[in-house]
N, C-alpha and C positions, 0 to 999 in steps of 0.2 A: 504494501499500499506506500508506495513511492508521492506519486500524483495525485492527484484532484479527483483528476477523473474513476483513476482504481480505487478509490478509496467509495467512489459514488456509488462504484459496480456492484461493491463488496457489501458496500452495507443493504443496497439494490434487492442484491440474492437475499438477507436474512433476512426485509426487509416481505419481500413477494412469499419468503417459505412462512413468518409467519403468520396473513393474509392470512391462506392459503389455506395452510390450518387449521386457524381462530376459525372461516367459513367454513370450510371440509369435514371439522371433523367437532372442535367443540362444541360451534352453535348445533351443530344436534344431534352431540350429549348434550347436552342446558331443554331443547325443548324434548326431543320423545325418550329421554333416558332419569330426564329435570334432574340430571348435571352439571349446577352451576359454578360449580372451581372447575373444574379446571376455562368457563373465557375467563375468570378471574388472573386467574396467573398470563396464559397465551395475550391478553388483553389488553395488561399488563406488559406484556416482552416486545410485544405489536407496537402500542403506543410512543413507547419507548426507542423502539426500532422507527419510531416516522416520524418523530423526535431531527434523530441522529442524521437520517435518510435526506427531511428538509437544510438541515446544515451544509451536510455536506452538498448537496444544492448549490447548495447559495455559495462556498467552497468554489465550485468548478466553475460558477460564474461572476463568481470573484475575481476570480486569475489566470480563465479563458474570453473574460465578458461576451461571456451566451447572447442573445438577442433572443429578448423577451415572447420570442414563438418559441424557440429553445428550451427557457424557462421553463416557458407556461403545458407545451409538452410532456418534460420533467417533473415540470410537479402532480399534471391526471394523470404521466405512469404512475405516479406510489399508488391511486387513489381507486386502478382498476386488479379485478385480480392475478391476469396478466403480466399485469403491463412491465412490472420493474428486468423480466427479465425478455420483455420488446426492446425496451431505452435500451438492453444492458449489449443485444445483438448491433446498437447503432455505437455505443461509448468503447469501447470493442474497440469498431474502424479510429474515429475520433483518435485513443490514443493508441492504437499504432503511426497513423501520421504526425499527429507530435513528434510520439521520438524519433521516426523515419525528420523530422525536422531540425531536433533536438541533436540527432547525430552527424546529419549534415553544415552545419553549426557550432557544428564542435573541429569537424575539418575542414573546415577551413576556414 
């Protein structure tokens, strides 16, 4: 997690997984089997990861001067169940391009 984008990708994966666990496991346990305790802990973890994701998104925005459109896409991705995984693919390409540009600057 050396770059802001790699931090955003890592937090995004964990945030996306916690959201899927919350929606796919914890909520059915709460409403079908009357087991609300799992929602409490998974929901708390997901909330913390969501805040970390937004902070990482802010860091990427400041470091790479992202446009409003990219920031909005990152925020909307955090609200959709598979959004962080889709955004991760795009961030991976962006990160590779940034690393290539950085290597070229070091050579020159």
